N, C-alpha and C positions, 0 to 999 in steps of 0.2 A: 504493500500500500504506500509506504514512504517513497519508494523509488518511482512509482507511477506519478506521484505528486510533484516530485523534482523534475521528471521528464516533461510533464504538462507545463510547469513553471518555465522551464527552459525553452519549450516550443512558444509559449506566449511571448517570452522576452525576445526571442529571435523575430517572431512575427511583428511585434510592435516596433523593435529597432528597425527592421526592413521597411516598414510602413513609413516610420519617421524619415529614413533616408530617402526613399521615393518621393515623399512629399517635399522635401528639401530640394532635391534635384529638379523637380518640376517647377519650382518657383522661379519664374523668369526675372524677377526684379530684385533678387538678393542672392549674395554668395559668399561663402568664406574662402573659396578658391581663388578669388581675385581681390586681394585685400586692398589694393590701391585704386580699384575702380571707382569707389565712392569719392576718393580724393579728385580724381579727374573729372567725375560728374559734377562735383561742386565748383571746380575751376571753370568749367564750360557752361555753367548755369545761364541760360537765357530767359527772356520774357516768356517763352512757351517751350514746350517739349521739342518742337520742330527746331526752334533757334538753338536750343542746347545740343540737338544732334548736329546741326550745321557746325557749331562751334567745335564739336568733337571731331568732325571730319577734318577740320583744319589742323587739329592737334595730331590726328592720325597721320596725315599727310607729312607733317613735319617730322614725325617719328620715323616714317618710312625712309624719308631722305637722309636722316641721320644714321640709319642702319646700312643703307646701300653701300656696297663696296667695303665695308668694314670687316676686318679680320676678328675683332672682338665684338661680336654681335649679340651675345647672350643677354646683357643688361638691356640693350635697346629692344630686343624682341619680347622681354618681359614687360617692359613699358608699353610697347605696342599691344600686347595681349590684354593688359589691364584697360587700355584705352578702348580697345574693341568691346570689351565686356561693358564698359561704362556706356558705350554707344548703344549696345543691346538693351542695357537697363534703362537708358533714356527714353526708349520707345514706350515705357509705361507712363510717361508723362504726357503723351500725345492725347489730345481729346478725342472722343468717340467720333465726333463729326469730321475731324481731320483724318482720322484713321480709316474712314470710309471712302475717301477720295481714290481715283484711279492713280494719281500721282503718288499718294502714300502707299498704294498697293506695290507700285513699281519699287519704291524705297524699300519696302519690307523684303521684296524678293532680292534686291541687290544686297541688303544687309546679310540675308542667308548665304548668298554666293560668296560674300566677303569672308564669312566664317568658314566656309569650305576651302577657300584659298589659303586663309591663314593656317588651317589645320594641315594642308599640304606643305605649306612653307615650314611649319614646325617639324614636320616628319623629315623634311629634307634640309634642315638648317645647317648641317655640317657641310653640305656640298655648295661651295661658293656660287657657282654658276646657277644651279637650280635656286638657291636662296634668292639670288638678285632677280632671276626671271619672275619668281613668285612675288617678290616685293613690287616689281614693275606692274604686274598684273593687278595686284592689290591696289596700288596707287590709281590705276585707271578706273577700277570698280568704285573706289572711295569718290573720285571725282564725279562719276555718274551718280552715285548716291547723293552727293551734295546737290547736283542739278535737280534730281527728283525731289529732294526735300524742299528746295527753293520753289519749285513748281507747286508742291503741296501747301506751302506756306501762304501762297496766293498773293 
């Protein structure tokens, strides 16, 4: 009887712990994995969520330029990673009305592409040529994102 209670308690603990992790992972507006994202989000704060996103695109582009061609890239990629997460978080500040526009739908798609490009960049970060190629592609998509955000801003 005693062993069954301990087994049940263990299963309940594992279930609750797994549920908590899943809920935390699905939260798009917060994370412990990107500690500096909040700092960048505060620095980029604009009058609206879209203006904040536009400000973040400028920060991201500056970080991309700083990393391109550098042999010591780790700190720069870490900064870029946190800025991109701040960009993702800033989408939570966009009004429902703005979020329903075609221009913002394009921005949302571009932001997802940017995430994919960054993940490929991270995977190939030690290969200088591939790293710079992904940084160039990332820079182009960030520029397109800024244009879409400016169109959504109206």
